Backbone atoms as SQL, in Angstrom:
CREATE TABLE atoms (id INTEGER PRIMARY KEY, chain TEXT, resi INTEGER, resn TEXT, atom TEXT, x REAL, y REAL, z REAL);
INSERT INTO atoms VALUES
  (1, 'A', 1, 'MET', 'N', 0.843, -1.159, 0.000),
  (2, 'A', 1, 'MET', 'CA', 0.000, 0.000, 0.000),
  (3, 'A', 1, 'MET', 'C', 0.899, 1.235, 0.000),
  (4, 'A', 2, 'SER', 'N', 0.615, 2.170, -0.862),
  (5, 'A', 2, 'SER', 'CA', 1.421, 3.381, -0.943),
  (6, 'A', 2, 'SER', 'C', 0.680, 4.546, -0.300),
  (7, 'A', 3, 'ALA', 'N', 1.438, 5.430, 0.242),
  (8, 'A', 3, 'ALA', 'CA', 0.848, 6.629, 0.863),
  (9, 'A', 3, 'ALA', 'C', 1.006, 7.796, -0.088),
  (10, 'A', 4, 'SER', 'N', -0.002, 8.611, -0.158),
  (11, 'A', 4, 'SER', 'CA', 0.086, 9.814, -0.982),
  (12, 'A', 4, 'SER', 'C', -0.319, 11.003, -0.129),
  (13, 'A', 5, 'LYS', 'N', 0.256, 12.104, -0.428),
  (14, 'A', 5, 'LYS', 'CA', -0.019, 13.323, 0.328),
  (15, 'A', 5, 'LYS', 'C', -1.271, 13.982, -0.243),
  (16, 'A', 6, 'ALA', 'N', -2.219, 14.207, 0.616),
  (17, 'A', 6, 'ALA', 'CA', -3.456, 14.867, 0.184),
  (18, 'A', 6, 'ALA', 'C', -3.217, 16.361, 0.096),
  (19, 'A', 7, 'ASN', 'N', -3.800, 16.972, -0.896),
  (20, 'A', 7, 'ASN', 'CA', -3.701, 18.412, -1.059),
  (21, 'A', 7, 'ASN', 'C', -5.054, 19.017, -0.719),
  (22, 'A', 8, 'PRO', 'N', -5.218, 19.584, 0.496),
  (23, 'A', 8, 'PRO', 'CA', -6.519, 20.108, 0.891),
  (24, 'A', 8, 'PRO', 'C', -6.899, 21.404, 0.198),
  (25, 'A', 9, 'THR', 'N', -5.954, 22.103, -0.401),
  (26, 'A', 9, 'THR', 'CA', -6.238, 23.371, -1.055),
  (27, 'A', 9, 'THR', 'C', -6.490, 23.138, -2.533),
  (28, 'A', 10, 'PRO', 'N', -7.681, 23.462, -3.021),
  (29, 'A', 10, 'PRO', 'CA', -7.958, 23.292, -4.439),
  (30, 'A', 10, 'PRO', 'C', -7.049, 24.189, -5.274),
  (31, 'A', 11, 'SER', 'N', -6.743, 23.758, -6.472),
  (32, 'A', 11, 'SER', 'CA', -5.876, 24.571, -7.330),
  (33, 'A', 11, 'SER', 'C', -6.701, 25.558, -8.140),
  (34, 'A', 12, 'PHE', 'N', -6.072, 26.647, -8.484),
  (35, 'A', 12, 'PHE', 'CA', -6.676, 27.696, -9.280),
  (36, 'A', 12, 'PHE', 'C', -5.954, 27.758, -10.610),
  (37, 'A', 13, 'GLY', 'N', -6.589, 28.431, -11.536),
  (38, 'A', 13, 'GLY', 'CA', -5.890, 28.785, -12.751),
  (39, 'A', 13, 'GLY', 'C', -5.042, 30.008, -12.469),
  (40, 'A', 14, 'PRO', 'N', -4.301, 30.478, -13.431),
  (41, 'A', 14, 'PRO', 'CA', -3.477, 31.663, -13.197),
  (42, 'A', 14, 'PRO', 'C', -4.339, 32.912, -13.021),
  (43, 'A', 15, 'PHE', 'N', -3.760, 33.913, -12.363),
  (44, 'A', 15, 'PHE', 'CA', -4.414, 35.195, -12.148),
  (45, 'A', 15, 'PHE', 'C', -3.862, 36.191, -13.151),
  (46, 'A', 16, 'LEU', 'N', -4.685, 37.117, -13.558),
  (47, 'A', 16, 'LEU', 'CA', -4.274, 38.176, -14.461),
  (48, 'A', 16, 'LEU', 'C', -4.268, 39.477, -13.679),
  (49, 'A', 17, 'VAL', 'N', -3.122, 40.147, -13.645),
  (50, 'A', 17, 'VAL', 'CA', -2.989, 41.449, -12.991),
  (51, 'A', 17, 'VAL', 'C', -2.562, 42.430, -14.063),
  (52, 'A', 18, 'GLN', 'N', -3.297, 43.523, -14.209),
  (53, 'A', 18, 'GLN', 'CA', -2.946, 44.485, -15.246),
  (54, 'A', 18, 'GLN', 'C', -3.222, 45.906, -14.795),
  (55, 'A', 19, 'GLY', 'N', -2.450, 46.804, -15.343),
  (56, 'A', 19, 'GLY', 'CA', -2.612, 48.220, -15.052),
  (57, 'A', 19, 'GLY', 'C', -1.361, 48.977, -15.413),
  (58, 'A', 20, 'SER', 'N', -1.502, 50.247, -15.704),
  (59, 'A', 20, 'SER', 'CA', -0.388, 51.132, -16.059),
  (60, 'A', 20, 'SER', 'C', 0.482, 50.554, -17.168),
  (61, 'A', 21, 'GLY', 'N', -0.161, 49.961, -18.148),
  (62, 'A', 21, 'GLY', 'CA', 0.576, 49.415, -19.293),
  (63, 'A', 21, 'GLY', 'C', 1.264, 48.098, -19.019),
  (64, 'A', 22, 'ARG', 'N', 1.086, 47.523, -17.840),
  (65, 'A', 22, 'ARG', 'CA', 1.690, 46.231, -17.497),
  (66, 'A', 22, 'ARG', 'C', 0.609, 45.177, -17.417),
  (67, 'A', 23, 'ARG', 'N', 1.000, 43.967, -17.777),
  (68, 'A', 23, 'ARG', 'CA', 0.080, 42.832, -17.726),
  (69, 'A', 23, 'ARG', 'C', 0.869, 41.635, -17.220),
  (70, 'A', 24, 'LEU', 'N', 0.478, 41.092, -16.061),
  (71, 'A', 24, 'LEU', 'CA', 1.159, 39.959, -15.471),
  (72, 'A', 24, 'LEU', 'C', 0.183, 38.800, -15.335),
  (73, 'A', 25, 'THR', 'N', 0.634, 37.608, -15.659),
  (74, 'A', 25, 'THR', 'CA', -0.114, 36.395, -15.380),
  (75, 'A', 25, 'THR', 'C', 0.642, 35.683, -14.269),
  (76, 'A', 26, 'ILE', 'N', -0.037, 35.426, -13.162),
  (77, 'A', 26, 'ILE', 'CA', 0.610, 34.905, -11.970),
  (78, 'A', 26, 'ILE', 'C', 0.013, 33.550, -11.622),
  (79, 'A', 27, 'ALA', 'N', 0.876, 32.573, -11.397),
  (80, 'A', 27, 'ALA', 'CA', 0.418, 31.245, -10.998),
  (81, 'A', 27, 'ALA', 'C', -0.196, 31.306, -9.606),
  (82, 'A', 28, 'SER', 'N', -1.200, 30.487, -9.350),
  (83, 'A', 28, 'SER', 'CA', -1.930, 30.549, -8.084),
  (84, 'A', 28, 'SER', 'C', -1.066, 30.250, -6.870),
  (85, 'A', 29, 'GLU', 'N', -0.020, 29.458, -7.025),
  (86, 'A', 29, 'GLU', 'CA', 0.813, 29.156, -5.862),
  (87, 'A', 29, 'GLU', 'C', 1.621, 30.357, -5.380),
  (88, 'A', 30, 'PHE', 'N', 1.646, 31.434, -6.156),
  (89, 'A', 30, 'PHE', 'CA', 2.360, 32.645, -5.764),
  (90, 'A', 30, 'PHE', 'C', 1.422, 33.745, -5.286),
  (91, 'A', 31, 'VAL', 'N', 0.189, 33.386, -4.941),
  (92, 'A', 31, 'VAL', 'CA', -0.802, 34.363, -4.502),
  (93, 'A', 31, 'VAL', 'C', -1.267, 34.014, -3.097),
  (94, 'A', 32, 'ARG', 'N', -1.346, 35.021, -2.239),
  (95, 'A', 32, 'ARG', 'CA', -1.869, 34.859, -0.882),
  (96, 'A', 32, 'ARG', 'C', -3.029, 35.831, -0.728),
  (97, 'A', 33, 'PHE', 'N', -4.178, 35.301, -0.336),
  (98, 'A', 33, 'PHE', 'CA', -5.377, 36.117, -0.167),
  (99, 'A', 33, 'PHE', 'C', -5.455, 36.701, 1.225),
  (100, 'A', 34, 'HIS', 'N', -5.973, 37.907, 1.294),
  (101, 'A', 34, 'HIS', 'CA', -6.323, 38.565, 2.546),
  (102, 'A', 34, 'HIS', 'C', -7.732, 39.102, 2.366),
  (103, 'A', 35, 'LYS', 'N', -8.405, 39.439, 3.455),
  (104, 'A', 35, 'LYS', 'CA', -9.800, 39.876, 3.318),
  (105, 'A', 35, 'LYS', 'C', -9.947, 41.183, 2.566),
  (106, 'A', 36, 'ASN', 'N', -8.886, 41.995, 2.509),
  (107, 'A', 36, 'ASN', 'CA', -8.999, 43.283, 1.822),
  (108, 'A', 36, 'ASN', 'C', -7.925, 43.466, 0.747),
  (109, 'A', 37, 'GLY', 'N', -7.296, 42.372, 0.328),
  (110, 'A', 37, 'GLY', 'CA', -6.282, 42.484, -0.709),
  (111, 'A', 37, 'GLY', 'C', -5.572, 41.162, -0.957),
  (112, 'A', 38, 'ILE', 'N', -4.482, 41.228, -1.695),
  (113, 'A', 38, 'ILE', 'CA', -3.691, 40.039, -1.993),
  (114, 'A', 38, 'ILE', 'C', -2.209, 40.387, -1.948),
  (115, 'A', 39, 'GLU', 'N', -1.404, 39.359, -1.818),
  (116, 'A', 39, 'GLU', 'CA', 0.036, 39.452, -2.002),
  (117, 'A', 39, 'GLU', 'C', 0.383, 38.480, -3.115),
  (118, 'A', 40, 'PHE', 'N', 1.302, 38.869, -3.967),
  (119, 'A', 40, 'PHE', 'CA', 1.720, 37.966, -5.035),
  (120, 'A', 40, 'PHE', 'C', 3.179, 38.217, -5.375),
  (121, 'A', 41, 'ARG', 'N', 3.789, 37.223, -5.988),
  (122, 'A', 41, 'ARG', 'CA', 5.178, 37.343, -6.433),
  (123, 'A', 41, 'ARG', 'C', 5.188, 37.834, -7.870),
  (124, 'A', 42, 'SER', 'N', 6.105, 38.729, -8.141),
  (125, 'A', 42, 'SER', 'CA', 6.238, 39.305, -9.471),
  (126, 'A', 42, 'SER', 'C', 7.706, 39.287, -9.876),
  (127, 'A', 43, 'PRO', 'N', 7.990, 39.023, -11.133),
  (128, 'A', 43, 'PRO', 'CA', 9.376, 39.084, -11.583),
  (129, 'A', 43, 'PRO', 'C', 9.883, 40.520, -11.703),
  (130, 'A', 44, 'ASP', 'N', 8.957, 41.478, -11.781),
  (131, 'A', 44, 'ASP', 'CA', 9.307, 42.889, -11.936),
  (132, 'A', 44, 'ASP', 'C', 8.813, 43.692, -10.739),
  (133, 'A', 45, 'ALA', 'N', 9.538, 44.741, -10.418),
  (134, 'A', 45, 'ALA', 'CA', 9.108, 45.652, -9.354),
  (135, 'A', 45, 'ALA', 'C', 7.918, 46.476, -9.852),
  (136, 'A', 46, 'LEU', 'N', 6.985, 46.740, -8.950),
  (137, 'A', 46, 'LEU', 'CA', 5.841, 47.587, -9.258),
  (138, 'A', 46, 'LEU', 'C', 5.881, 48.785, -8.319),
  (139, 'A', 47, 'ASP', 'N', 5.636, 49.947, -8.851),
  (140, 'A', 47, 'ASP', 'CA', 5.686, 51.170, -8.053),
  (141, 'A', 47, 'ASP', 'C', 4.517, 51.237, -7.082),
  (142, 'A', 48, 'ALA', 'N', 4.808, 51.710, -5.877),
  (143, 'A', 48, 'ALA', 'CA', 3.748, 51.930, -4.893),
  (144, 'A', 48, 'ALA', 'C', 2.760, 52.951, -5.444),
  (145, 'A', 49, 'TRP', 'N', 1.518, 52.782, -5.062),
  (146, 'A', 49, 'TRP', 'CA', 0.388, 53.628, -5.435),
  (147, 'A', 49, 'TRP', 'C', -0.029, 53.481, -6.894),
  (148, 'A', 50, 'THR', 'N', 0.472, 52.440, -7.557),
  (149, 'A', 50, 'THR', 'CA', 0.035, 52.132, -8.917),
  (150, 'A', 50, 'THR', 'C', -1.326, 51.457, -8.841),
  (151, 'A', 51, 'GLU', 'N', -2.279, 51.930, -9.628),
  (152, 'A', 51, 'GLU', 'CA', -3.602, 51.300, -9.671),
  (153, 'A', 51, 'GLU', 'C', -3.560, 50.139, -10.650),
  (154, 'A', 52, 'MET', 'N', -4.130, 49.008, -10.222),
  (155, 'A', 52, 'MET', 'CA', -4.132, 47.812, -11.054),
  (156, 'A', 52, 'MET', 'C', -5.466, 47.086, -10.898),
  (157, 'A', 53, 'THR', 'N', -5.705, 46.146, -11.791),
  (158, 'A', 53, 'THR', 'CA', -6.903, 45.317, -11.759),
  (159, 'A', 53, 'THR', 'C', -6.477, 43.858, -11.686),
  (160, 'A', 54, 'VAL', 'N', -7.161, 43.087, -10.847),
  (161, 'A', 54, 'VAL', 'CA', -6.909, 41.649, -10.732),
  (162, 'A', 54, 'VAL', 'C', -8.159, 40.930, -11.214),
  (163, 'A', 55, 'GLU', 'N', -7.964, 39.922, -12.035),
  (164, 'A', 55, 'GLU', 'CA', -9.073, 39.079, -12.466),
  (165, 'A', 55, 'GLU', 'C', -8.784, 37.663, -12.020),
  (166, 'A', 56, 'LEU', 'N', -9.743, 37.060, -11.331),
  (167, 'A', 56, 'LEU', 'CA', -9.536, 35.705, -10.868),
  (168, 'A', 56, 'LEU', 'C', -10.738, 34.854, -11.209),
  (169, 'A', 57, 'VAL', 'N', -10.470, 33.608, -11.559),
  (170, 'A', 57, 'VAL', 'CA', -11.517, 32.653, -11.872),
  (171, 'A', 57, 'VAL', 'C', -11.321, 31.462, -10.943),
  (172, 'A', 58, 'VAL', 'N', -12.338, 31.160, -10.149),
  (173, 'A', 58, 'VAL', 'CA', -12.282, 30.003, -9.268),
  (174, 'A', 58, 'VAL', 'C', -12.899, 28.831, -10.034),
  (175, 'A', 59, 'PRO', 'N', -12.161, 27.738, -10.243),
  (176, 'A', 59, 'PRO', 'CA', -12.637, 26.644, -11.101),
  (177, 'A', 59, 'PRO', 'C', -13.972, 26.040, -10.683),
  (178, 'A', 60, 'TRP', 'N', -14.222, 25.906, -9.381),
  (179, 'A', 60, 'TRP', 'CA', -15.462, 25.275, -8.951),
  (180, 'A', 60, 'TRP', 'C', -16.635, 26.237, -9.006),
  (181, 'A', 61, 'ASP', 'N', -16.399, 27.489, -9.241),
  (182, 'A', 61, 'ASP', 'CA', -17.431, 28.509, -9.266),
  (183, 'A', 61, 'ASP', 'C', -17.683, 28.979, -10.701),
  (184, 'A', 62, 'GLU', 'N', -16.633, 29.069, -11.484),
  (185, 'A', 62, 'GLU', 'CA', -16.638, 29.516, -12.874),
  (186, 'A', 62, 'GLU', 'C', -17.147, 30.940, -13.074),
  (187, 'A', 63, 'GLN', 'N', -17.188, 31.726, -12.023),
  (188, 'A', 63, 'GLN', 'CA', -17.506, 33.140, -12.161),
  (189, 'A', 63, 'GLN', 'C', -16.235, 33.931, -11.935),
  (190, 'A', 64, 'ARG', 'N', -16.093, 34.995, -12.655),
  (191, 'A', 64, 'ARG', 'CA', -14.904, 35.826, -12.541),
  (192, 'A', 64, 'ARG', 'C', -15.109, 36.884, -11.467),
  (193, 'A', 65, 'ILE', 'N', -14.042, 37.108, -10.723),
  (194, 'A', 65, 'ILE', 'CA', -14.019, 38.223, -9.775),
  (195, 'A', 65, 'ILE', 'C', -13.019, 39.211, -10.334),
  (196, 'A', 66, 'GLN', 'N', -13.480, 40.410, -10.578),
  (197, 'A', 66, 'GLN', 'CA', -12.586, 41.457, -11.044),
  (198, 'A', 66, 'GLN', 'C', -12.517, 42.511, -9.947),
  (199, 'A', 67, 'ALA', 'N', -11.301, 42.761, -9.460),
  (200, 'A', 67, 'ALA', 'CA', -11.124, 43.696, -8.362),
  (201, 'A', 67, 'ALA', 'C', -10.088, 44.740, -8.740),
  (202, 'A', 68, 'HIS', 'N', -10.396, 45.975, -8.412),
  (203, 'A', 68, 'HIS', 'CA', -9.464, 47.077, -8.632),
  (204, 'A', 68, 'HIS', 'C', -8.750, 47.339, -7.322),
  (205, 'A', 69, 'GLY', 'N', -7.501, 47.745, -7.421),
  (206, 'A', 69, 'GLY', 'CA', -6.758, 48.011, -6.205),
  (207, 'A', 69, 'GLY', 'C', -5.549, 48.882, -6.471),
  (208, 'A', 70, 'VAL', 'N', -4.781, 49.073, -5.406),
  (209, 'A', 70, 'VAL', 'CA', -3.591, 49.902, -5.481),
  (210, 'A', 70, 'VAL', 'C', -2.445, 49.142, -4.817),
  (211, 'A', 71, 'ILE', 'N', -1.268, 49.234, -5.415),
  (212, 'A', 71, 'ILE', 'CA', -0.073, 48.606, -4.863),
  (213, 'A', 71, 'ILE', 'C', 0.360, 49.428, -3.650),
  (214, 'A', 72, 'VAL', 'N', 0.472, 48.776, -2.494),
  (215, 'A', 72, 'VAL', 'CA', 0.869, 49.490, -1.284),
  (216, 'A', 72, 'VAL', 'C', 2.292, 49.138, -0.851),
  (217, 'A', 73, 'ALA', 'N', 2.840, 48.045, -1.358),
  (218, 'A', 73, 'ALA', 'CA', 4.214, 47.669, -1.011),
  (219, 'A', 73, 'ALA', 'C', 4.766, 46.733, -2.080),
  (220, 'A', 74, 'CYS', 'N', 6.068, 46.825, -2.280),
  (221, 'A', 74, 'CYS', 'CA', 6.772, 45.942, -3.214),
  (222, 'A', 74, 'CYS', 'C', 8.185, 45.771, -2.670),
  (223, 'A', 75, 'GLN', 'N', 8.490, 44.552, -2.228),
  (224, 'A', 75, 'GLN', 'CA', 9.795, 44.294, -1.628),
  (225, 'A', 75, 'GLN', 'C', 10.457, 43.116, -2.324),
  (226, 'A', 76, 'GLY', 'N', 11.761, 43.187, -2.477),
  (227, 'A', 76, 'GLY', 'CA', 12.505, 42.099, -3.074),
  (228, 'A', 76, 'GLY', 'C', 13.663, 42.620, -3.894),
  (229, 'A', 77, 'SER', 'N', 14.111, 41.787, -4.818),
  (230, 'A', 77, 'SER', 'CA', 15.225, 42.170, -5.684),
  (231, 'A', 77, 'SER', 'C', 14.990, 41.601, -7.072),
  (232, 'A', 78, 'ARG', 'N', 15.730, 42.109, -8.023),
  (233, 'A', 78, 'ARG', 'CA', 15.557, 41.623, -9.393),
  (234, 'A', 78, 'ARG', 'C', 16.038, 40.189, -9.543),
  (235, 'A', 79, 'HIS', 'N', 16.884, 39.732, -8.607),
  (236, 'A', 79, 'HIS', 'CA', 17.395, 38.363, -8.673),
  (237, 'A', 79, 'HIS', 'C', 16.426, 37.351, -8.067),
  (238, 'A', 80, 'ALA', 'N', 15.806, 37.720, -6.962),
  (239, 'A', 80, 'ALA', 'CA', 14.918, 36.801, -6.249),
  (240, 'A', 80, 'ALA', 'C', 13.442, 37.020, -6.582),
  (241, 'A', 81, 'GLY', 'N', 13.112, 38.121, -7.217),
  (242, 'A', 81, 'GLY', 'CA', 11.725, 38.459, -7.483),
  (243, 'A', 81, 'GLY', 'C', 11.192, 39.381, -6.401),
  (244, 'A', 82, 'TYR', 'N', 9.971, 39.810, -6.560),
  (245, 'A', 82, 'TYR', 'CA', 9.371, 40.799, -5.676),
  (246, 'A', 82, 'TYR', 'C', 8.080, 40.256, -5.076),
  (247, 'A', 83, 'VAL', 'N', 7.828, 40.606, -3.835),
  (248, 'A', 83, 'VAL', 'CA', 6.548, 40.316, -3.194),
  (249, 'A', 83, 'VAL', 'C', 5.761, 41.619, -3.199),
  (250, 'A', 84, 'VAL', 'N', 4.623, 41.594, -3.858),
  (251, 'A', 84, 'VAL', 'CA', 3.801, 42.785, -4.052),
  (252, 'A', 84, 'VAL', 'C', 2.548, 42.672, -3.197),
  (253, 'A', 85, 'SER', 'N', 2.228, 43.718, -2.466),
  (254, 'A', 85, 'SER', 'CA', 1.000, 43.781, -1.665),
  (255, 'A', 85, 'SER', 'C', 0.045, 44.754, -2.339),
  (256, 'A', 86, 'MET', 'N', -1.160, 44.291, -2.565),
  (257, 'A', 86, 'MET', 'CA', -2.174, 45.088, -3.251),
  (258, 'A', 86, 'MET', 'C', -3.408, 45.180, -2.375),
  (259, 'A', 87, 'LEU', 'N', -3.880, 46.386, -2.130),
  (260, 'A', 87, 'LEU', 'CA', -5.074, 46.638, -1.343),
  (261, 'A', 87, 'LEU', 'C', -6.222, 46.903, -2.312),
  (262, 'A', 88, 'PHE', 'N', -7.338, 46.182, -2.136),
  (263, 'A', 88, 'PHE', 'CA', -8.479, 46.364, -3.024),
  (264, 'A', 88, 'PHE', 'C', -9.253, 47.615, -2.657),
  (265, 'A', 89, 'THR', 'N', -9.804, 48.262, -3.669),
  (266, 'A', 89, 'THR', 'CA', -10.642, 49.442, -3.485),
  (267, 'A', 89, 'THR', 'C', -11.952, 49.221, -4.225),
  (268, 'A', 90, 'ASN', 'N', -13.017, 49.772, -3.709),
  (269, 'A', 90, 'ASN', 'CA', -14.331, 49.743, -4.375),
  (270, 'A', 90, 'ASN', 'C', -14.805, 48.352, -4.749),
  (271, 'A', 91, 'LEU', 'N', -14.704, 47.396, -3.826),
  (272, 'A', 91, 'LEU', 'CA', -15.226, 46.053, -4.076),
  (273, 'A', 91, 'LEU', 'C', -16.732, 46.033, -3.878),
  (274, 'A', 92, 'SER', 'N', -17.422, 45.282, -4.730),
  (275, 'A', 92, 'SER', 'CA', -18.848, 45.086, -4.503),
  (276, 'A', 92, 'SER', 'C', -19.005, 44.188, -3.277),
  (277, 'A', 93, 'ALA', 'N', -20.160, 44.217, -2.669),
  (278, 'A', 93, 'ALA', 'CA', -20.402, 43.399, -1.481),
  (279, 'A', 93, 'ALA', 'C', -20.242, 41.914, -1.799),
  (280, 'A', 94, 'GLN', 'N', -20.710, 41.501, -2.979),
  (281, 'A', 94, 'GLN', 'CA', -20.600, 40.101, -3.381),
  (282, 'A', 94, 'GLN', 'C', -19.141, 39.702, -3.590),
  (283, 'A', 95, 'SER', 'N', -18.360, 40.523, -4.272),
  (284, 'A', 95, 'SER', 'CA', -16.947, 40.221, -4.486),
  (285, 'A', 95, 'SER', 'C', -16.182, 40.213, -3.171),
  (286, 'A', 96, 'ALA', 'N', -16.501, 41.145, -2.281),
  (287, 'A', 96, 'ALA', 'CA', -15.835, 41.192, -0.979),
  (288, 'A', 96, 'ALA', 'C', -16.120, 39.924, -0.187),
  (289, 'A', 97, 'ALA', 'N', -17.360, 39.450, -0.221),
  (290, 'A', 97, 'ALA', 'CA', -17.709, 38.223, 0.497),
  (291, 'A', 97, 'ALA', 'C', -16.988, 37.014, -0.091),
  (292, 'A', 98, 'ARG', 'N', -16.896, 36.940, -1.403),
  (293, 'A', 98, 'ARG', 'CA', -16.214, 35.818, -2.045),
  (294, 'A', 98, 'ARG', 'C', -14.722, 35.855, -1.754),
  (295, 'A', 99, 'LEU', 'N', -14.112, 37.031, -1.788),
  (296, 'A', 99, 'LEU', 'CA', -12.692, 37.143, -1.473),
  (297, 'A', 99, 'LEU', 'C', -12.424, 36.842, -0.009),
  (298, 'A', 100, 'HIS', 'N', -13.336, 37.240, 0.859),
  (299, 'A', 100, 'HIS', 'CA', -13.183, 36.927, 2.277),
  (300, 'A', 100, 'HIS', 'C', -13.226, 35.412, 2.487),
  (301, 'A', 101, 'SER', 'N', -14.120, 34.732, 1.782),
  (302, 'A', 101, 'SER', 'CA', -14.184, 33.272, 1.921),
  (303, 'A', 101, 'SER', 'C', -12.922, 32.614, 1.377),
  (304, 'A', 102, 'LEU', 'N', -12.335, 33.160, 0.342),
  (305, 'A', 102, 'LEU', 'CA', -11.058, 32.641, -0.159),
  (306, 'A', 102, 'LEU', 'C', -9.950, 32.874, 0.860),
  (307, 'A', 103, 'ALA', 'N', -9.946, 34.049, 1.483),
  (308, 'A', 103, 'ALA', 'CA', -8.897, 34.381, 2.453),
  (309, 'A', 103, 'ALA', 'C', -8.976, 33.480, 3.674),
  (310, 'A', 104, 'THR', 'N', -10.172, 33.183, 4.118),
  (311, 'A', 104, 'THR', 'CA', -10.306, 32.363, 5.320),
  (312, 'A', 104, 'THR', 'C', -10.293, 30.879, 5.022),
  (313, 'A', 105, 'GLY', 'N', -10.792, 30.495, 3.870),
  (314, 'A', 105, 'GLY', 'CA', -10.867, 29.066, 3.540),
  (315, 'A', 105, 'GLY', 'C', -9.641, 28.523, 2.844),
  (316, 'A', 106, 'LEU', 'N', -8.868, 29.374, 2.201),
  (317, 'A', 106, 'LEU', 'CA', -7.718, 28.913, 1.441),
  (318, 'A', 106, 'LEU', 'C', -6.456, 29.611, 1.895),
  (319, 'A', 107, 'ALA', 'N', -6.338, 29.849, 3.177),
  (320, 'A', 107, 'ALA', 'CA', -5.138, 30.522, 3.678),
  (321, 'A', 107, 'ALA', 'C', -3.915, 29.718, 3.309),
  (322, 'A', 108, 'MET', 'N', -2.928, 30.404, 2.750),
  (323, 'A', 108, 'MET', 'CA', -1.716, 29.730, 2.295),
  (324, 'A', 108, 'MET', 'C', -0.602, 29.965, 3.262);
């Protein structure tokens, strides 16, 4: 009998982050949800206070969540990559509830 490691966190497709002429596709394993924003890894530095849009599709839901936000922090180096913190602005009540459930149910 062989043992296999169970993965309790469902997988996502990639996320699309765009704004200020930049467009990034980010793998789900590099995204951390918070109730009012996200953190993600980026190969490029992003300037603080840059407005961006995130589009996410949850496979079991098949509805898109599109959230606008602002970059509040970007730390790292060009060699190791950057950790970007984005705070969401003007979320609808439905999107906020869905993102909150992702933050609490899929904490990474």
